[in-house]
C-alpha positions as CSV (number, residue, x, y, z in Angstrom):
1,M,0.0,0.0,0.0
2,A,1.4,3.4,-1.0
3,N,1.9,6.1,1.7
4,A,-0.5,9.0,1.5
5,T,1.1,12.4,0.7
6,P,1.0,14.4,3.9
7,I,-1.2,17.5,3.9
8,K,0.4,20.9,4.7
9,R,-1.7,22.6,7.3
10,W,-0.9,26.3,7.4
11,T,-1.3,28.7,10.3
12,C,-3.0,32.0,9.7
13,L,0.4,33.7,10.0
14,E,1.9,31.4,7.3
15,Y,-1.2,32.1,5.1
16,D,-0.7,35.9,5.5
17,R,3.0,35.5,4.6
18,L,2.0,33.6,1.4
19,I,-0.1,36.6,0.4
20,E,2.6,39.1,1.3
21,T,5.1,37.2,-0.8
22,G,2.7,37.0,-3.8
23,V,2.1,33.3,-3.7
24,F,-1.6,34.1,-3.4
25,G,-3.4,37.3,-4.3
26,S,-5.3,39.0,-1.5
27,G,-8.5,38.7,-3.4
28,E,-7.9,35.1,-4.5
29,R,-10.6,32.6,-3.4
30,L,-9.1,29.9,-1.2
31,E,-10.6,27.2,1.0
32,L,-9.4,27.2,4.6
33,L,-12.0,25.0,6.2
34,G,-9.6,22.7,8.0
35,G,-8.4,25.4,10.4
36,L,-11.9,26.6,11.1
37,R,-13.2,23.1,11.9
38,V,-10.3,22.7,14.4
39,S,-11.0,26.1,16.0
40,Y,-14.7,25.3,16.3
41,A,-14.1,21.9,17.7
42,R,-11.6,23.3,20.3
43,A,-14.2,25.9,21.3
44,G,-16.7,23.1,21.9
45,L,-19.2,24.1,19.2
46,A,-21.4,21.1,19.1
47,D,-23.1,21.6,15.8
48,Y,-21.0,23.0,12.9
49,W,-22.4,23.0,9.4
50,V,-20.6,23.6,6.1
51,V,-22.7,24.5,3.1
52,N,-20.6,23.0,0.3
53,L,-21.6,24.9,-2.8
54,V,-19.2,23.1,-5.0
55,D,-20.7,19.6,-4.4
56,H,-24.2,20.9,-3.5
57,V,-24.2,19.1,-0.1
58,L,-24.4,20.1,3.6
59,E,-21.6,18.8,5.8
60,V,-22.7,18.4,9.4
61,H,-19.9,18.2,12.0
62,R,-20.8,17.1,15.5
63,E,-19.2,15.8,18.7
64,P,-16.1,17.9,19.1
65,L,-13.3,15.7,20.5
66,A,-9.8,16.3,21.8
67,D,-7.6,14.0,19.8
68,P,-3.8,14.2,20.1
69,A,-3.4,12.4,16.8
70,A,-5.6,14.9,14.9
71,P,-4.1,18.0,13.3
72,H,-3.9,20.7,16.0
73,G,-5.3,18.3,18.6
74,W,-9.0,18.5,17.9
75,R,-11.5,17.0,15.5
76,Y,-15.2,16.2,15.1
77,A,-16.1,12.6,15.9
78,S,-19.2,12.7,13.7
79,V,-19.2,14.1,10.1
80,V,-22.2,13.5,8.0
81,T,-22.8,14.6,4.4
82,L,-26.4,15.4,3.5
83,R,-27.8,15.9,0.0
84,A,-30.7,18.1,-1.2
85,A,-33.3,15.3,-0.6
86,D,-32.3,15.1,3.1
87,T,-33.4,17.1,6.1
88,V,-31.2,18.2,9.0
89,T,-32.2,18.9,12.6
90,P,-30.2,21.5,14.5
91,L,-29.1,20.3,18.0
92,A,-30.3,23.6,19.4
93,A,-33.8,23.0,18.0
94,P,-34.5,19.2,18.1
95,G,-38.1,19.6,17.2
96,S,-37.4,21.1,13.8
97,A,-36.4,19.7,10.5
98,I,-34.8,21.9,7.8
99,P,-34.8,20.6,4.2
100,V,-31.2,20.6,2.9
101,A,-32.6,21.8,-0.4
102,D,-33.4,25.1,1.3
103,L,-29.6,25.5,2.1
104,V,-27.9,24.3,-1.1
105,P,-28.8,25.4,-4.6
């Protein structure tokens, strides 16, 4: 089995330096979700949703967990990808059901 290529995880300072040196333009669209997920997990945010407009899905992250093996020491134990035909129930409003189609185009 081939070894997976390691993923470079940048800090905000490293990212800012990449802009300053011209690697990325200040208005260039980049995806920095990994760092946000870790920050939200570390903060204990129990219900974190990502509206993925590229794939037209909703990614629901739940159960923040300290994990020394995870990048930056935190991760979500539950990650579920929902499609437009699905519904999602916010943890803060367990009696409600939101159609994912209302959130993704």
